[in-house]
N, C-alpha and C positions, 0 to 999 in steps of 0.2 A: 421338652422343657429343660432349660439350663439349670444345673443344680450346684454349680460352683464357679469360681473365677479363674480356673486354670488357663483357659484360652487367653484371657486378658492379661494374666500375669506372664504368660509366655510372650505375648506381644510386647509387653512392657520390658521384658528382658532384652528382646531384640532392639527395642528403642534405646534402652540404656547402653547397650553395646556400641551404638553409633552416636551416643549423646556427646555433644561438643559445646554445650552452652553453659558450662559451669562458671560461676563467678559473676554472673549478672548482678547488678546492684538493685534491681527492682523498681527503678524509676521508669517513667514513660519517656523513652529517648526521643520519640517524635512529638512529644507533648500532647498526645491525643488520648481521650477516653471515649469508648464506644458503649452506648447503652442499646442493647438489642434483645431480641427474643431468644429463648432457649432452643428454638427450632434447629435441628441438625442440618438443614439445607443452607445455613448461614455460616460462612467462613469470615469472621469479622476482620481479621488482619489482611487476609488476601484480597477482600473486596475493595480495599482502598490502598493496596500496594505496600503494605507494611509487613514487618517481620517480627519475630520473637524479640521481646524487650522494647518494642516501639510504643505500645499502647496499653492502657488499662481496659479490660473487657468486663462489662457488667451485663449479666443475662438473667432474664426472668420471663415468665409467661406473658406474651404480648409486648415485651420490650418497654415496659412502663417505668416511669419514675415514681417510685414509692419512697417511703421513709428510709428504708435501708439503702436504696440507691442514692438518695440525697446525701446520706452520711458518707457513703463511699466516694461520691464526687467531691465533697468538701475535703476529705482527706487527700484525694488524688490531686486536687488543685493546690493545696497548701504543703503537701509533703512529697508528692511524687511527680512534679514537673508538668502537670496537665495544664494546657493553655487553650485547648479546643475540645469541645464536647460534641459528639455526634449522637443524636438520639434517632434510632433507626428501626422502627417496627417493619413488618414485611407484608407482602401480598399473601393471600391464601392462608392467613393465620387462623388457627382453630379458635383462639380466644376472641378474635374479631369476627368470626364467621358463625358463632353460636351464641345463643342467649345464655344467661347465667343458669336459668332453669334447665336448659338442655345439657349444659356441662354438669350440673349437679345430678341430673338423671343418669347420665352416662357413667359418672363415677360411682353412683349408688348401684347401678346395674352391674358394673364390673366388680365392685367390692362386696356387694351383698349387704351393705350398710348405708344408712343415711349419711349424706355428706352435707346436710343442711347447715351444719355449724361452720362450714368453710365459706370463705369469702373470695370466690374466684374472679370476681370483677370482670365479666365479659365486656367487650368493647363494642358498643352499638354504633359509634361513629369514629372510625380510626383517625380521620383527619382532625376532628375536634379533640380527641384524646391526645394526639400528638401536639397540637397547639397548646393544650393545657400543660403537658409535660415540659415543653420548651419554656413556657412562661414560669413554671415552678422553679426551674433551674436558673433562668435569667434573673429572677427577682429574689433568689435566696440571699439572705443577709450575709452569708459567709462565702459566697461566690462572687468575686469582684467583677465589675462591669468589663474589665479588660479581657476576661475569658470569653472566647467566641462560643456560642451555643447554636447549633443548627439542628433542625428537624427534617428528617429524610424518610422516604419509603424505599425499602429494598425490594426489588422484584425478584422473587425466587425462580422465575422462569427465564429471565434474561440476564440476571446478575447485575443489573443497573441500579444505582442509587439515584433518586430524584429528590432534590431539595424542595421542601414545602414551606419551611419557616427558617 
């Protein structure tokens, strides 16, 4: 069991020794925001040919558009140069492959405590959830119609994005 952060701090020092991205202004230079899952198999910038500073990345379980995501997208559109929004959940997602009850049970088993007070929102139909999320963004009163919003599925086995909406 890991008991401290020394390995990560050493890796960070090596990263900082080579760091050459000082002075970025924080806007999305390619005008893109990506909403995707927290899954570590997803490299959001690389999967669409972008680099550091090009896009705003928003990650959460299942790549869902929730209240916090909508707030971030509104800010990204009005303050950070975002003109296109990609919503991209992925194949073989644990949140879309398990019921809420299963997820609650697994968390309770791992923690030794009831997780019933948590709202993990498992996804029973990923395509329907994606359509709902795209619609939420497209119809938000503070996101102009000029902003392009697309719904995609990212395949973690091939690296391909497929546009659904």
